C-alpha positions as CSV (number, residue, x, y, z in Angstrom):
1,M,102.5,-95.9,117.1
2,D,99.4,-97.9,117.9
3,R,96.2,-97.1,116.2
4,I,93.0,-97.8,118.1
5,G,89.4,-98.2,117.1
6,Y,86.6,-98.5,119.7
7,V,84.0,-101.0,118.4
8,Y,80.3,-100.5,119.1
9,F,77.6,-103.0,118.4
10,N,74.1,-101.7,118.4
11,N,75.4,-98.6,120.2
12,L,77.0,-100.6,123.0
13,F,80.8,-100.5,123.5
14,A,81.8,-104.0,122.5
15,G,85.6,-103.9,122.4
16,K,88.7,-102.5,121.0
17,I,90.6,-103.1,117.8
18,T,94.2,-102.0,117.6
19,E,97.0,-102.1,115.0
20,S,100.6,-102.1,116.1
21,T,103.6,-102.9,113.9
22,G,101.5,-104.8,111.4
23,I,99.6,-106.9,114.0
24,F,95.8,-106.4,114.4
25,E,94.2,-107.3,117.8
26,F,90.6,-107.3,118.8
27,V,89.5,-107.8,122.4
28,Y,86.0,-107.8,123.8
29,D,85.1,-105.5,126.7
30,S,84.4,-107.6,129.8
31,N,81.2,-105.6,130.6
32,Y,79.9,-106.1,127.1
33,M,80.3,-109.9,127.3
34,R,77.9,-109.9,130.2
35,I,75.1,-108.0,128.4
36,G,75.8,-108.1,124.7
37,C,76.1,-110.7,121.9
38,P,79.1,-111.6,119.7
39,I,79.7,-109.1,116.9
40,G,80.0,-111.9,114.4
41,F,79.9,-115.7,113.9
42,N,83.7,-116.0,113.8
43,F,84.1,-113.8,116.9
44,P,82.6,-115.8,119.8
45,F,83.1,-114.3,123.3
46,T,86.5,-115.0,124.7
47,Q,88.8,-113.4,127.3
48,S,91.8,-113.7,125.1
49,K,92.7,-111.4,122.2
50,Y,92.0,-112.2,118.6
51,M,95.2,-111.6,116.6
52,N,96.0,-111.5,112.9
53,T,98.6,-110.0,110.5
54,K,95.7,-108.7,108.3
55,L,92.6,-106.7,109.2
56,F,89.9,-109.1,110.3
57,P,87.4,-109.8,107.5
58,I,84.5,-108.7,109.6
59,F,86.0,-105.2,109.7
60,E,87.5,-105.2,106.2
61,N,84.1,-106.0,104.8
62,L,82.6,-102.8,106.4
63,I,84.9,-100.6,104.3
64,S,83.4,-98.9,101.2
65,E,84.1,-100.2,97.8
66,G,84.4,-98.8,94.3
67,W,83.8,-95.1,93.6
68,L,83.0,-94.3,97.3
69,L,86.3,-95.9,98.5
70,D,88.1,-93.8,95.8
71,L,86.4,-90.7,97.0
72,Q,87.0,-91.3,100.7
73,S,90.6,-92.1,100.0
74,S,91.1,-89.0,97.8
75,I,89.3,-86.5,100.0
76,Q,90.8,-87.7,103.3
77,H,94.3,-88.1,101.8
78,I,94.6,-91.8,102.8
79,D,96.3,-94.5,100.8
80,I,93.6,-96.6,99.3
81,N,95.4,-99.7,100.6
82,N,95.5,-98.5,104.2
83,K,92.2,-100.2,105.1
84,F,92.5,-99.7,108.8
85,E,92.9,-95.9,108.5
86,I,89.9,-95.7,106.1
87,L,87.9,-97.8,108.6
88,L,88.9,-95.5,111.5
89,N,88.0,-92.3,109.5
90,N,84.7,-93.6,108.3
91,G,83.6,-96.0,111.0
92,Q,80.8,-93.8,112.3
93,D,78.9,-94.2,109.0
94,L,79.0,-97.9,108.3
95,V,76.2,-100.2,107.0
96,G,74.8,-102.4,109.8
97,S,75.0,-102.5,113.5
98,I,78.8,-102.0,113.9
99,T,80.4,-98.6,114.3
100,I,84.0,-97.7,114.9
101,E,85.0,-94.6,116.9
102,K,88.5,-93.1,117.3
103,E,87.7,-92.2,120.9
104,L,85.8,-93.9,123.6
105,I,82.4,-92.3,123.9
């Protein structure tokens, strides 16, 4: 089953991150590329998908750490090592200009 997160940068829909069978993909929205700016230095605009077998560092570094990660994992009944699920469940309350939504808004 694919898991999808809709990525917003400064409240503009920037793209979509998906995880399917252990492969992570991020692709920019074509409309966003005309009006926005890249979400990170290592993510310049491109029509092709970014792919990796691990969650991209730009997203992994948005996840809570320490006691807050422990609390989120415990309360939400998510394995502490399931970083993508933790990101999806807490992506609306991240530090900085990136938010992750489970549904397109």
